[in-house]
N, C-alpha and C positions, 0 to 999 in steps of 0.2 A: 189321495183323497186324506184330505184330515180329519182326523175324527178329536170332536172339543166334549171336554168333559163338564158335567153339566153343575153349574153354580146357585150359588143360596139366591133366591127370587126374593123377590122387594117385601114380600111379611114371614120370613125363614127357609131355614133350609130345605132342599127337594129331597122330599123323602121318600118308600116304594108302596104299593099299591099292598094291604096289607088288612088281618085283623085290625078293624076301625077305623080304616081308611076305603072311601068307594070309589071303587076306579073311576076312570073320564068315561066320556061315553064320544062315540065321532056323532058328530052336526052334522056336516060336511066333506066328503072323498070325493073330491074329484079326481076321474084316472090320470092314468098322468100318458104324457103324451109320448106315444112308442115314435121313436125314432125310425124313417124308413128305410135306411141304410142298415139297421138289425132287421127292421120286420121283412122289407124282400129278398135282406140276405140269401144267403145256399140253405143256411145255419135254422133260419126261421125261430127265435128263442122265442117260447112262451116259459110263462111263469112266476115264480114268485121269488120277490125281494123281501127280506126283512131287517125292518131300520132300528132302531134303537133312537130311544126320542124323550127327551122332557115336554108334557102337559102344563105348564104354566096356571096358575090362578084364576086367568082370566080367560083359559081355552083355548091360549094361542100353544102353537107348537114353536117348540127352541132345543138346542144340541141335538142333532141328526146327524146321526151316524149307519151304518152300515154295520150286521148283525150278521146277515148271509147274502151274500151274492151272488144273483143271476147270472151276470155280466159284466166284466165292468163294463161294459159300452153301457147297460145302462142302472148304474148304481146313481147318477148324477139324477140321470133322469126323475128315480125312484127320488131321491130328498129332495126335486122340487114339486117333486106333486103333492108330500107331505104337507110340506113347508105350507102349500095352501089351506090343508086342512086343518077346521077349525070341531070341538069338544064344548062339550058342559065340562066343566070344572071336577078333580075328584075333590071329595071333602072327608075332613075328620072333624067329628063335636060339629057337625052341619055346618063347616067354614068353608069357602074353599083353598085348599096346597096346592101347590105345584110334588108332581109325581115324577118319576122315571118311569118309564113304560117300553111297550113293543109296536111294532106296526107290522103287517104284511104290505106291498103295493104288488101286485099281480099284473099282469104283460101277457095278450092275449091277446089271438091270431081272430080273426074273425071269418 
């Protein structure tokens, strides 16, 4: 898996959420496609994969990387799902900014 470092946004550097920075709000979070081979396998894996990402000043996701793997077979599926998410952007001084953050993608058996 390739880990991509955050890059500057069109309006400035990518910053961390903290004092004076309102965090982004997830507004569209589709579930991941759970590969049938993993879901129906003998181990029946379920749980949470944690990903680091940048939410840009438009609320789009970029620079996604796994920070805590659930299973190597699910990492790319989690990344693909997260790349579809949409956010209300983070703000600083009332203006949208790009921020580094993390998100969890859950794989569950029904």
